[in-house]
Structure formats: C-alpha cells, structure tokens
C-alpha positions in Angstrom: -51.7 120.9 -173.1 -48.6 123.0 -174.0 -45.2 122.1 -172.4 -45.3 125.3 -170.4 -48.8 124.4 -169.0 -47.5 120.9 -168.1 -44.5 122.4 -166.3 -46.8 124.8 -164.4 -49.1 121.9 -163.4 -46.1 119.8 -162.2 -44.9 122.8 -160.0 -48.4 123.0 -158.5 -48.4 119.2 -157.8 -44.9 119.5 -156.1 -46.1 122.5 -154.1 -49.2 120.5 -152.9 -47.0 117.6 -151.8 -44.7 119.9 -149.7 -47.8 121.5 -148.1 -49.1 118.0 -147.2 -45.9 117.3 -145.2 -46.0 120.8 -143.7 -49.6 120.7 -142.4 -49.5 117.1 -141.0 -50.9 117.1 -137.4 -48.4 114.3 -136.4 -44.7 114.7 -136.2 -43.5 112.7 -139.2 -40.3 110.6 -138.8 -37.8 110.0 -141.6 -39.4 106.6 -142.3 -42.9 108.2 -142.4 -41.7 110.8 -145.0 -40.1 108.0 -147.1 -43.5 106.0 -147.0 -45.5 109.1 -148.0 -43.1 110.1 -150.8 -43.2 106.5 -152.2 -47.1 106.6 -152.1 -47.1 110.0 -153.8 -44.8 108.9 -156.6 -46.9 105.8 -157.3 -50.1 107.9 -157.2 -48.6 110.5 -159.6 -47.5 107.7 -162.0 -50.8 105.8 -161.8 -53.0 108.8 -162.4 -50.7 110.6 -165.0 -53.2 110.3 -167.9 -56.4 111.0 -165.9 -58.3 114.3 -165.5 -61.3 115.3 -163.4 -64.5 116.7 -164.9 -63.2 120.2 -164.0 -60.2 119.6 -166.4 -57.5 119.5 -163.7 -55.1 116.6 -163.3 -56.7 113.8 -161.3 -53.7 113.6 -158.9 -54.9 116.8 -157.1 -57.9 114.8 -155.7 -55.9 112.1 -153.8 -53.5 114.8 -152.6 -56.4 116.9 -151.3 -57.9 113.8 -149.5 -54.5 113.1 -148.0 -54.3 116.7 -146.8 -57.7 116.4 -145.0 -56.5 113.1 -143.5 -53.2 114.7 -142.4 -54.4 118.0 -140.9 -58.1 118.1 -140.3 -58.4 114.5 -139.0 -54.8 114.1 -137.9 -54.2 110.5 -138.9 -50.8 108.8 -139.1 -48.4 108.3 -142.1 -49.9 104.9 -143.0 -53.3 106.6 -143.4 -51.8 109.5 -145.4 -50.2 106.9 -147.8 -53.5 105.0 -148.1 -55.3 108.2 -148.8 -52.8 109.1 -151.6 -53.4 105.6 -153.1 -57.1 105.2 -152.4 -58.2 105.3 -156.1 -55.1 103.6 -157.6 -56.4 99.9 -157.6 -59.9 100.9 -158.8 -58.9 103.3 -161.6 -55.5 102.2 -162.9 -53.4 99.2 -163.8 -51.9 98.8 -160.4 -53.2 95.7 -158.5 -53.7 95.1 -154.8 -50.8 92.7 -154.9 -48.6 95.5 -156.2 -49.7 97.8 -153.4 -49.0 95.0 -150.7 -45.5 94.3 -152.1 -44.6 98.0 -152.2 -46.3 99.3 -149.0 -47.1 96.3 -146.8 -50.2 94.5 -145.6 -51.8 97.4 -143.6 -51.8 100.0 -146.4 -53.1 97.3 -148.8 -55.9 96.3 -146.5 -57.1 99.9 -146.2 -56.9 100.5 -149.9 -58.7 97.2 -150.5 -61.5 98.4 -148.2 -61.8 101.7 -150.0 -61.8 100.0 -153.4 -64.6 97.7 -152.3 -66.7 100.7 -151.2 -66.2 102.5 -154.5 -66.9 99.5 -156.6 -70.4 99.2 -155.0 -71.6 102.4 -156.6 -74.4 101.4 -159.0 -77.0 104.0 -159.5 -80.0 101.8 -159.1 -82.9 101.6 -156.7 -83.1 102.4 -153.0 -82.8 98.8 -151.8 -79.5 98.4 -153.7 -78.2 101.7 -152.4 -79.1 100.5 -148.9 -77.3 97.2 -149.5 -74.3 99.1 -150.6 -74.3 101.2 -147.5 -74.6 98.0 -145.4 -71.5 96.5 -147.1 -69.6 99.8 -146.6 -70.4 99.8 -142.9 -69.2 96.2 -142.7 -65.7 97.6 -143.5 -65.7 99.3 -140.1 -64.9 95.9 -138.6 -61.7 95.6 -140.7 -60.2 99.0 -140.0 -61.9 102.2 -138.9 -59.4 104.1 -141.0 -61.1 102.9 -144.1 -64.3 104.8 -143.2 -62.4 107.8 -142.0 -60.5 108.1 -145.3 -63.8 107.5 -147.2 -65.3 110.5 -145.2 -62.3 112.6 -146.3 -62.8 111.5 -149.9 -66.5 112.4 -149.7 -65.7 115.8 -148.2 -63.3 116.7 -151.1 -65.8 115.4 -153.7 -68.5 117.7 -152.1 -66.1 120.7 -152.1 -65.5 120.2 -155.9 -68.9 119.3 -157.3 -69.6 122.5 -159.2 -68.7 121.0 -162.6 -71.0 118.0 -162.2 -74.5 117.5 -163.7 -77.3 118.8 -161.3 -78.9 115.3 -161.0 -75.5 113.8 -159.9 -75.0 116.7 -157.5 -78.3 116.0 -155.8 -77.7 112.3 -155.6 -74.2 112.6 -154.0 -75.4 115.4 -151.7 -78.4 113.3 -150.5 -76.1 110.3 -149.9 -73.8 112.6 -147.9 -76.7 113.8 -145.6 -78.1 110.3 -145.4 -75.0 108.4 -144.2 -71.6 110.2 -144.4 -72.5 113.2 -142.1 -74.0 111.0 -139.4 -70.9 108.7 -139.6 -68.5 111.7 -139.2 -70.6 112.8 -136.2 -70.4 109.4 -134.6 -66.6 109.2 -135.1 -66.2 112.6 -133.5 -65.3 114.6 -136.6 -67.6 117.5 -135.8 -66.0 120.1 -138.1 -66.2 117.7 -141.1 -69.7 116.7 -140.1 -70.8 120.4 -140.2 -69.1 121.1 -143.5 -70.7 117.9 -145.1 -74.1 119.0 -143.8 -73.8 122.6 -145.2 -72.5 121.4 -148.6 -75.3 118.8 -148.6 -77.9 121.6 -148.1 -76.1 123.7 -150.8 -76.9 121.1 -153.5 -80.2 119.6 -152.2 -81.9 123.0 -151.4 -79.7 125.6 -153.1 -82.2 128.6 -152.7 -82.6 127.9 -149.0 -78.8 127.6 -148.5 -78.1 130.8 -150.4 -80.8 132.8 -148.5 -79.4 131.7 -145.1 -75.8 132.3 -146.1 -76.7 135.9 -147.3 -78.5 136.6 -144.0 -75.5 135.3 -141.9 -73.1 137.5 -144.0 -75.4 140.5 -143.5 -75.6 140.0 -139.7 -71.9 139.2 -139.2 -70.8 142.7 -138.2 -73.6 143.0 -135.7 -72.8 139.5 -134.4 -69.1 140.2 -134.0 -70.0 143.4 -132.0 -72.3 141.4 -129.7 -69.6 138.7 -129.1 -67.1 141.5 -128.2 -69.6 143.1 -125.7 -70.3 139.7 -124.1 -66.6 138.8 -123.9 -65.3 142.2 -122.6 -67.4 141.8 -119.4 -66.1 138.4 -118.4 -62.5 139.0 -119.5 -61.9 141.1 -116.3 -63.0 138.2 -114.1 -60.9 135.6 -116.0 -57.8 137.9 -116.0 -58.2 138.4 -112.2 -58.0 134.6 -111.8 -54.7 134.6 -113.8 -56.0 132.3 -116.5 -54.5 131.7 -119.9 -57.4 131.6 -122.3 -58.8 132.5 -125.7 -62.5 133.6 -126.4 -64.0 133.0 -129.9 -67.4 133.3 -131.4 -68.5 130.2 -133.3 -71.3 130.7 -135.8 -74.0 128.0 -136.0 -73.8 126.0 -139.3 -76.3 126.9 -142.1 -77.6 123.3 -141.9 -78.4 123.5 -138.1 -80.0 127.0 -138.5 -82.2 125.5 -141.3 -83.1 122.5 -139.2 -84.1 124.7 -136.3 -86.2 126.9 -138.6 -88.1 123.9 -139.9 -88.4 122.1 -136.6 -89.7 125.1 -134.7 -91.5 126.7 -137.7 -89.7 130.0 -137.2 -87.9 132.6 -139.4 -84.2 133.2 -139.6 -84.5 136.3 -137.3 -86.4 134.2 -134.7 -83.4 131.7 -134.3 -81.9 133.2 -131.1 -78.7 131.0 -130.8 -77.1 131.6 -134.2 -73.7 131.4 -132.6 -71.9 130.0 -129.5 -69.1 131.5 -127.5 -66.1 129.2 -126.9 -63.6 129.7 -124.1 -60.5 127.6 -124.7 -58.0 127.6 -121.8 -54.4 126.3 -121.3 -54.0 123.8 -118.5 -52.0 120.7 -117.4 -54.1 117.5 -117.2 -54.2 117.6 -113.4 -56.0 120.9 -113.1 -58.2 120.7 -116.2 -61.5 120.0 -114.5 -60.8 122.5 -111.6 -60.1 125.3 -114.1 -63.2 124.5 -116.2 -65.5 124.9 -113.2 -63.5 128.1 -112.1 -64.3 129.6 -115.6 -68.0 128.4 -115.1 -68.1 130.3 -111.8 -66.7 133.5 -113.4 -69.1 133.4 -116.4 -72.1 132.8 -114.1 -71.0 135.7 -111.8 -71.6 138.1 -114.7 -74.5 136.3 -116.6 -77.4 134.4 -115.1 -77.3 130.7 -116.2 -80.3 128.5 -117.3 -79.9 125.5 -114.9 -81.7 123.0 -117.1 -79.3 123.8 -120.0 -76.1 122.8 -118.2 -74.2 120.0 -120.1 -71.3 118.5 -118.1 -69.3 116.3 -120.6 -66.1 116.7 -118.5 -67.2 114.5 -115.6 -68.7 112.0 -118.1 -67.4 112.4 -121.7 -69.5 111.4 -124.6 -68.7 108.0 -126.1 -67.1 109.7 -129.1 -64.5 111.1 -126.6 -66.0 114.7 -126.6 -65.3 116.6 -123.4 -66.5 120.1 -122.6 -68.7 122.1 -120.3 -71.7 123.8 -122.0 -73.8 126.4 -120.2 -76.5 128.7 -121.6 -76.7 132.2 -120.0 -78.7 135.4 -120.5 -76.3 137.8 -122.2 -76.6 141.5 -123.1 -80.0 142.6 -124.4 -81.5 139.6 -122.6 -80.4 137.2 -125.3 -79.7 133.5 -124.6 -76.0 132.6 -125.4 -74.4 129.2 -125.3 -70.9 129.2 -123.7 -68.6 126.2 -124.4 -65.7 125.8 -122.0 -62.8 123.5 -123.1 -59.1 123.0 -122.5 -56.8 123.0 -125.5 -56.6 119.2 -125.2 -60.4 118.9 -125.2 -60.6 121.3 -128.1 -58.2 119.2 -130.2 -60.2 116.0 -129.5 -63.4 117.8 -130.5 -61.8 119.0 -133.7 -59.8 115.9 -134.7 -62.0 113.2 -133.0 -60.6 109.7 -133.1 -57.0 110.7 -133.9 -56.3 113.5 -131.4 -55.9 111.3 -128.3 -52.7 109.7 -129.6 -51.1 113.1 -128.7 -52.3 112.8 -125.1 -51.0 109.4 -124.0 -52.7 109.4 -120.5 -56.2 109.7 -122.1 -55.5 107.3 -124.9 -56.8 104.3 -123.1 -60.1 106.0 -122.1 -60.7 107.2 -125.7 -59.9 103.9 -127.3 -62.3 102.2 -125.0 -65.0 104.6 -126.1 -64.4 104.0 -129.8 -63.7 100.3 -129.4 -66.8 99.8 -127.3 -68.9 101.4 -130.0 -67.2 99.4 -132.8 -67.8 96.1 -130.8 -71.5 97.0 -130.3 -71.7 97.9 -134.0 -70.2 94.6 -135.0 -72.9 92.7 -133.2 -75.5 94.7 -135.1 -73.7 94.2 -138.4 -73.6 90.4 -137.8 -77.4 90.3 -137.9 -77.3 89.7 -141.6 -81.0 88.7 -141.8 -82.2 92.3 -141.5 -83.7 94.0 -144.5 -81.1 96.4 -145.9 -83.3 99.5 -145.7 -84.3 98.7 -142.1 -80.7 98.0 -141.2 -79.4 101.3 -142.6 -82.2 103.2 -141.0 -81.6 101.5 -137.6 -77.9 102.1 -138.0 -78.5 105.8 -138.8 -80.6 106.2 -135.7 -77.7 104.9 -133.6 -75.3 107.3 -135.3 -77.1 110.5 -134.6 -78.8 109.4 -131.4 -78.2 111.6 -128.4 -76.8 109.8 -125.4 -78.3 109.3 -121.9 -76.4 108.1 -118.9 -78.0 105.7 -116.4 -76.7 103.9 -113.3 -76.6 100.2 -112.4 -77.7 99.2 -108.9 -74.0 99.3 -107.9 -73.6 102.9 -109.1 -71.7 102.2 -112.3 -72.5 104.6 -115.2 -73.7 103.2 -118.5 -74.2 105.2 -121.8 -77.3 104.3 -124.0 -78.8 106.1 -127.0 -81.7 108.4 -126.2 -85.0 106.5 -126.4 -83.5 103.3 -125.0 -85.8 101.2 -122.9 -85.4 99.2 -119.7 -85.1 96.0 -121.9 -82.3 97.7 -123.9 -80.5 98.3 -120.6 -80.6 94.6 -119.8 -78.9 93.7 -123.1 -76.3 96.5 -122.7 -75.3 94.8 -119.3 -74.9 91.4 -120.9 -76.6 89.3 -123.6 -77.5 86.6 -121.0 -79.0 89.2 -118.6 -81.1 90.6 -121.5 -82.4 87.1 -122.6 -83.3 86.2 -119.0 -85.1 89.5 -118.1 -88.2 88.9 -116.2 -88.9 92.5 -115.0 -87.2 95.8 -114.5 -87.0 98.4 -111.7 -86.2 102.0 -112.4 -85.4 104.1 -109.3 -86.7 101.3 -107.2 -90.1 101.1 -108.9 -91.3 98.2 -111.1 -91.8 99.4 -114.7 -92.8 97.7 -118.0 -90.0 96.4 -120.2 -90.9 99.1 -122.7 -90.3 101.9 -120.2 -88.2 104.7 -121.8 -85.1 105.5 -119.7 -84.1 109.1 -118.7 -80.8 110.6 -117.8 -79.7 109.7 -114.3 -82.1 106.7 -113.9 -80.9 103.9 -111.7 -81.9 100.6 -113.4 -82.1 97.1 -112.0 -82.9 94.0 -114.1 -84.8 91.2 -112.4 -83.8 87.9 -114.1 -85.2 84.4 -114.0 -83.6 81.2 -115.4 -87.1 80.4 -116.9 -87.6 83.7 -118.7 -87.1 83.8 -122.4 -87.8 86.4 -125.2 -91.1 86.6 -127.0 -91.8 88.2 -130.3 -93.4 91.2 -128.4 -89.9 92.1 -127.1 -89.1 93.4 -130.6 -91.7 96.2 -129.9 -89.9 97.0 -126.6 -86.3 97.1 -127.8 -84.8 100.0 -129.7 -81.0 99.3 -129.9 -79.5 97.3 -132.7 -77.7 95.0 -130.2 -80.9 94.1 -128.2 -83.0 93.6 -131.4 -80.4 91.3 -133.1 -80.0 89.2 -129.9 -83.8 88.8 -129.5 -84.3 87.8 -133.2 -81.5 85.3 -132.9 -83.0 83.7 -129.7 -86.5 83.5 -131.3 -84.9 81.7 -134.3 -83.1 79.3 -132.0 -86.4 78.6 -130.2 -88.2 77.9 -133.4 -85.5 75.4 -134.5 -85.8 73.6 -131.1 -89.6 73.4 -131.5 -89.1 72.1 -135.0 -86.7 69.4 -133.8 -89.3 68.2 -131.2 -92.0 68.4 -133.9 -90.1 66.1 -136.2 -90.1 63.4 -133.5 -93.8 63.9 -132.8 -94.7 63.8 -136.5 -92.8 60.5 -136.9 -94.8 59.0 -134.1 -98.1 60.3 -135.4 -97.5 59.0 -138.9 -96.5 55.6 -137.6 -100.0 55.4 -135.9 -101.5 56.0 -139.4 -99.3 53.1 -140.8 -97.1 55.6 -142.7 -93.3 55.5 -142.5 -91.8 59.0 -142.4 -89.4 59.5 -145.3 -88.2 62.4 -147.5 -91.0 61.6 -150.0 -93.7 61.6 -147.3 -92.4 64.9 -145.8 -92.5 66.5 -149.3 -96.2 65.3 -149.7 -97.0 66.9 -146.3 -95.3 70.2 -147.1 -97.4 70.4 -150.3 -100.6 69.2 -148.6 -100.4 71.9 -145.9 -99.3 74.6 -148.4 -96.0 75.3 -146.6 -92.6 76.2 -147.9 -90.0 73.9 -146.2 -89.9 70.7 -144.1 -88.8 72.7 -141.0 -91.9 74.8 -141.4 -93.9 71.6 -141.2 -92.1 70.3 -138.2 -92.5 73.6 -136.4 -96.3 73.6 -136.8 -96.5 70.0 -135.5 -94.3 71.1 -132.6 -96.7 73.9 -131.6 -99.8 71.8 -132.2 -101.2 73.7 -135.2 -101.0 70.5 -137.2 -102.8 68.0 -134.8 -103.9 64.4 -134.9 -107.1 65.1 -136.9 -105.1 66.9 -139.6 -102.7 64.1 -139.9 -105.6 61.6 -140.2 -107.1 63.8 -142.9 -103.8 63.7 -144.8 -103.6 59.9 -144.5 -107.1 59.4 -145.9 -106.4 61.7 -148.9 -103.3 59.8 -149.9 -105.2 58.3 -152.9 -103.5 57.5 -156.2 -104.9 60.7 -157.8 -103.3 62.8 -155.1 -100.1 60.8 -155.3 -99.9 61.4 -159.1 -100.5 65.1 -158.5 -97.7 65.3 -156.0 -95.3 63.3 -158.2 -95.9 65.8 -161.0 -95.3 68.8 -158.7 -92.1 67.2 -157.4 -90.9 66.4 -160.9 -91.5 70.1 -161.9 -89.4 71.2 -159.0 -92.2 73.0 -157.1 -91.2 71.7 -153.7 -88.1 73.0 -151.9 -85.3 70.8 -150.5 -86.5 69.4 -147.2 -83.0 69.5 -145.6 -82.8 73.3 -145.5 -81.4 74.6 -142.2 -83.9 77.4 -142.0 -87.5 78.1 -141.0 -89.6 80.2 -143.2 -93.0 81.1 -141.9 -96.2 81.1 -143.8 -96.9 84.8 -143.5 -100.6 85.3 -144.1 -101.8 88.0 -141.8 -101.0 91.7 -141.9 -101.1 93.7 -138.6 -100.5 97.3 -137.8 -98.9 99.4 -135.1 -97.4 98.4 -131.8 -100.6 96.6 -130.7 -100.6 94.5 -133.9 -104.1 95.6 -134.9 -106.0 94.1 -137.8 -107.1 97.0 -140.0 -108.5 97.5 -143.5 -105.8 98.1 -146.1 -104.9 98.1 -149.8 -101.6 96.9 -151.3 -99.9 99.8 -153.3 -99.3 99.3 -157.0 -95.9 101.0 -157.0 -94.1 98.1 -155.3 -96.8 95.3 -155.1 -95.9 93.9 -151.7 -96.6 90.2 -151.1 -96.9 88.3 -147.8 -93.6 88.1 -146.1 -92.1 91.4 -147.5 -90.9 94.0 -145.0 -93.7 96.7 -145.2 -95.2 99.8 -143.7 -98.6 101.4 -143.8 -99.2 104.9 -145.2 -102.5 106.7 -144.3 -103.7 108.3 -147.5 -106.3 111.1 -147.7 -109.0 109.2 -149.7 -108.0 105.5 -149.9 -107.4 104.5 -146.3 -104.2 102.6 -145.5 -101.9 101.8 -148.4 -99.2 99.2 -147.8 -95.7 99.8 -149.3 -92.6 97.7 -149.2 -89.7 99.2 -147.1 -87.6 99.3 -150.2 -90.3 100.8 -152.4 -89.0 103.6 -154.7 -91.4 106.0 -152.9 -90.5 104.8 -149.3 -87.8 107.4 -148.5 -89.9 110.3 -149.9 -93.0 109.2 -147.9 -91.0 108.6 -144.7 -89.1 111.9 -145.1 -92.1 114.1 -145.9 -95.1 112.4 -144.2 -93.6 110.6 -141.1 -96.7 111.4 -139.1 -98.8 109.4 -141.6 -96.6 106.3 -141.5 -97.9 103.3 -139.4 -95.7 100.3 -138.7 -96.9 97.1 -140.3 -95.7 93.5 -140.3 -96.8 90.2 -141.8 -97.2 87.5 -139.1 -97.8 83.8 -139.2 -101.5 83.3 -138.2 -100.5 80.0 -136.7 -98.3 81.8 -134.2 -100.6 84.7 -133.5 -101.3 84.9 -129.8 -104.9 85.5 -128.7 -106.2 86.1 -125.2 -108.5 83.5 -123.7 -110.4 83.8 -120.5 -110.5 80.6 -118.3 -113.0 80.2 -115.5 -112.5 77.7 -112.6 -114.0 76.9 -109.3 -113.5 74.5 -106.5 -112.6 74.0 -102.8 -110.5 76.8 -101.3 -107.1 75.2 -100.5 -104.0 76.9 -99.3 -101.6 77.2 -102.3 -104.2 76.6 -105.0 -103.4 80.0 -106.7 -99.7 79.2 -106.6 -100.4 75.8 -108.3 -102.5 77.5 -111.0 -99.8 80.0 -111.9 -97.1 77.4 -111.7 -98.8 75.3 -114.4 -99.6 78.3 -116.7 -96.4 80.3 -116.3 -93.6 77.9 -115.4 -94.7 74.6 -116.9 -96.4 75.9 -120.1 -94.5 79.2 -120.4 -97.7 81.2 -121.2 -98.3 84.9 -120.4 -100.9 85.7 -117.7 -102.6 89.1 -118.5 -105.2 89.2 -115.7 -106.1 87.0 -112.7 -109.0 87.4 -110.2 -109.9 85.0 -107.4 -112.8 85.2 -104.9 -113.6 83.0 -102.0 -116.9 82.4 -100.2 -117.3 80.1 -97.3 -114.6 77.6 -98.4 -115.5 77.7 -102.1 -113.4 79.8 -104.6 -114.1 81.0 -108.1 -111.3 82.2 -110.4 -111.0 84.1 -113.7 -107.7 84.1 -115.6 -106.8 85.7 -119.0 -103.9 83.9 -120.7 -102.1 84.3 -124.0 -102.2 81.2 -126.2 -101.3 80.6 -129.9 -104.0 78.0 -130.7 -107.0 76.0 -129.4 -104.9 72.9 -128.8 -102.7 74.8 -126.3 -105.8 76.2 -124.6 -107.3 72.6 -124.3 -104.0 71.4 -122.8 -104.1 74.3 -120.2 -107.6 73.5 -119.2 -106.8 69.7 -118.9 -103.8 70.4 -116.7 -105.6 72.8 -114.5 -108.4 70.3 -114.0 -105.9 67.8 -112.4 -105.2 70.2 -109.5 -106.4 68.8 -106.2 -109.6 70.5 -105.1 -110.6 72.1 -108.5 -114.1 71.1 -109.5 -114.6 72.8 -112.9 -112.4 74.5 -115.5 -113.9 75.9 -118.7 -113.3 78.6 -121.3 -115.6 81.7 -121.0 
C-alpha cells in the first residue's frame, strides 16, 4: 500500500472509533472512555499486520462488532472493550495474562470465553460440530456477555461474507440459522435475530431470498399507502385522547415470509400479514398499562378485532423481558392487520433485549429475574453432561425457540413453561423433589396422565407421594431439559443402589457355592455373563436376572480349561476395571416409538450403528425401517427434509424390559383383601398395576390383575407374597 493509502485508512479507523463513542447507547463516563481508548489502541497494535479476505484492515471487524455491542445491543464499556479485543488472544501475540494485567479480570474472562469458542471451529462432522456448540453454550454459565458479543461477531461476519467461497458461506449461514439466530431470539435481541435469519436465507437459498426481496420492493409503495390509510383513521381518536405517540409500519422479515409460505404451502401474494403496524407511545411508568389499554380501545373502536388473536404481554411479560399488547384487526379492504402497542420503554427493551432494562431501574429486578431464571434452568440442563451432543443441542434449540405458555399453581401463582410442556414437566418446574415424588396430576380439577400436554391458563396440581419414584417411562412424558436431566440422574442413582444390594447378595450366593468373592472371581463372572463392568454384574444380581441357578451353572463350569481361557483374556486386557463407578447396560434390544414397539429393521451402512448408540429409525420407500445414529452425517438432512418419516428408536437392556403379566387369584371374600393385594404389589414391591378386576359371589371372590414386571423371578416373588394373604386360596399366572 502507498503512504497516501495508509494515511487514508488510518483516518477511516479514527473516524470509526469516534463514531463508536458517539453511538453508544449508555452514557459513558470519563473512566469508560479511557478503558475503551486503551482497548482500541491495543486492538489496533495487535491487528496492524492483518487483513480480511476483502482486503480491508482487520481492525475494522472488531470495531464493527464493538459498534453493534454499543448501539444495537446497548452493553456497557466493559463489553465494548471486550468486543474490541475479542480476536486479540486468538490471532496475535498478546496473551490472556497480558489482557488481565491491562484491563482486569472481567474483560479477560469475557475475552477468554470468546477465544475458547473460536478455537473450537474445526470443520469436521456433525457430531463434532454439535460438541462445539455444547461447549459454546457452557460459556453462558460464566458470563452471558460472552454469548452476546459472540452473536454480534457472527452478525458482522454475516454482513461481510460476500468475498468468501460459496461452500464457506453456506456452512456459516447454516450454523447461524441452526444456533445463533435462536440464541439471539432467546436473549431478546429480536432485531439481530431477524437480520441473522434473513442473511442466513440469503446464503442458504439465494434464489428464494432474491425473489422475495424483489417482491417486497415492488409492493413497498402499495404497502406504505395502505399503512397511511389505516393510520389516518385511528389518528383522530388517538389525538382526541391527547396521547403522545408515533405510528410506524414494520415489514415482516424475508425469512418469516418464506417460513409462512412453506408452512402453509402458499405463494407470496397469499401471505396476508406481510407487515405489522406499531404504535409507540410516551408515558411514565405509572400510567403505562392504562394508556396501552386506552390505545387498544381506540383501535378497536375503528377496526373489528379478532378476539382469539389478542396477546397481552403487558400483564404477563415474556421471560425474555418482552412487553407489548398485540391485537389483530380487520383493516381497510377487509385485510387482517397486526397492531403492536408499546411504550417507549417497552420498545427499547424489545430492541435491545437484555441490556435495555439497566436504563429503567425500577424494572431492572423483574428483568434480571427473567434472564437469571432462564440461565439457572439452562445450567441444570448443561450439567447433564451424559447426553449425546446432537440430542443436547437439538433439545437446547427447542427450548430457545419454544413459544411460552402460562399456567397457574393451585395457589394462583403464574408459571411460564415452553409450549408442549406436560403435567410432569410442571412438577419439575415447581421443585426437583416435587417432580421426583409425582404420583399423579390434576389439571383444572380433573385427573390427567403425566403425559398430558398443558395449555395456556391451565391450573395444575401435583399429587405427590413419599413412595413415588421415576421410571424409565417418564422420559417419554417429559419434554423440558430440566425434567429430563433430573429423571435420568434419579434413574442412575437407583441403578447404583440396586447394584450395591446386588453385590451383597452375590457375595452370599457365591459363599453357598464354596467360592470366596474376590476381584478375580468378579472378573470371571463379568466375562462368563458377557457383561461390560462389575457394576453391570451386581445390578443384574440385584434385580434377579442372574439367579441362584445361573450362579450354580457358573460354579460348575469353573474347570481348569475355563480358568485358563479367562486368564488369557485377562492377560490380553479384554476385561474392564471392576472398580469403575459407572453402570453400563448390555443394550441388546432395539425398540421404536413412544410405545417401545419391536419392529423389523435394517442397520444403515452410512453410519453402521451398534447396540448402545443413540439412534433413530427412518421409514424408507422400499427397504422398511433403516436405523441411523443420531450423529450420522445424513441425520440433519433426513430430519430436516423428512421429519414425518422419522421414528424415535432406542436400545434397551432386555434384562430391564418390563412386560405385562396377568395374575389370577381367588379365595374367601374378606374386608380389606383388595387393599392388601395392592399394598403388596404397589407399595412393597413398587410395581405398576395396569388393570385390576374383582368379582364376588356368595362369599367367594375371583380377581384378575395386570402388573408390569421385569423378569420371571419378580413375577414368582409377587405370586408367592400374594399367596400369603389371609383368605387367598390360589394365585397363578394366566
């Protein structure tokens, strides 16, 4: 570059810096400006020899990210400084220690979080990408500003992608639509979410994007004229009330128009709500709600509202902090029009999300609770580190974009849950212990199954019992990440407890066969029963799958030949350490759908799943059900394009598979006999009763009970215990 060109570039850099200070949403103190200047100087020095693919000096990128953070998101000076420095540790000779010494611990922590995210970028397979997303989301626990600056960084990258290779453009745009746009939505950055979605569409489906953009441009004049006609009618009423307001038309985003066209299978011209009308009014905090409803009254005096399309987020704000009144009315030419009513304060919170409430001190506490509550629930989900990475990110994504419903506790308190949440999810949202002890649920006073999907306005009561405990079926009933992680954790704890008991039982059973239990003997047993770990062995003894007869068979086969075979296997390291604090199940049975059906299937060649892998079934045209791993290279494509042909699948341990057995019994009709029967089955043995029928005839009763048991030994024990009840003559399996 010539000296003149360098001077020109330096002038542009200085101009951008001044603009950064000018457009900051916060009032910057003298100390703030010193901090930002210092960060700017370090960033300029660190990136002085770097250029972007477009050829411009690299420093323009961190300045642009800082400008987004300062004006569009409205964060503080610490965040602006961190945004300026976000690539310094990753790309230059400056270290994290240098940053901490110059700018303090908070800036260093945010820069460190951003560096960790960037260093994860390895363009490999889907499962690694999902694992990278999981690690990125974990930084939410450290400081939410890390993710907010990362979103600003991604926005600027999306705005300046034209000089990149097409394959890189598609990869980055897909990632943006997959995780960054939903994150921006959840944090309340609606403007940025919309821009990310539109830019994502621009690079993933350029022809579609261009076509819709052209049509919006062509219809703009007609649209502006319609908005004027609509507004002119209600202005008279609003002016009569002496209100200070502004009316604007807000076009729907290209991405949301495209989504509506695909979802409803309609053309651009058939999308009726291509814009919304926004009324933003001035008000002090005390009169905000009163004025919003006054404007509602004026609008509905002129235009007939659709009562089922009223959205009142003023009385009950969204958990992102969003407040507004949305109404849909029939406007001129009998067209439906959405009208959004917001105060200036509500509008700023909708535009800036997380940051705007610092400006409004009296609402700060309420907003922080919304964000902190979400982050706390998120942390619980993130702690469930045993989840498969693809499942985790998919589940997390659902919770990002999920619409909210509001339900009531019996005391009348309001709780927010994601749309699709069940009665069981509600129990866990009240408290973990309430969820784990759930015995039944009532919705609006009526008993409902645990899987009952809740609706807006439901009043939900949880019936608890000290004897209730989660079963593996509960994972089919729970949809929220919090409930699922707590259920999985409880099931693991129960397995460990059963294994502890099984170890004691095994020691006793071996002693009766004149065998002393030792590490060597346990290794032999693990190999003999084709298991993976010692705790797997103890668990099976605990539930009775490995019974006395099987122990006897083992004892008789302990010949020298067998011992030599085992010694060789141990020598070759084929047996795992017996002291592992884990339980791995022998997954040997594949079941499909919510009802865990056994169906014919083939394992797909593209990912070669093996028992124990996280999998799903795909219904093919000619080859029946093909089973793929969740992290199969084709998984996202199949799930995106053929969701209706996906069938949930899971490997289960056949030793734990519950089957239904019908028990028949008869005897003398005593008062309380039914109570004694249910006491033994439900309370003493903790088994599920699916059906029960009792008939009496002249002092003699007959009964028929369907119970869920895991193996024949449990069934034998039930029959033996029922036979001991006073007055029962016969008990047998049908």
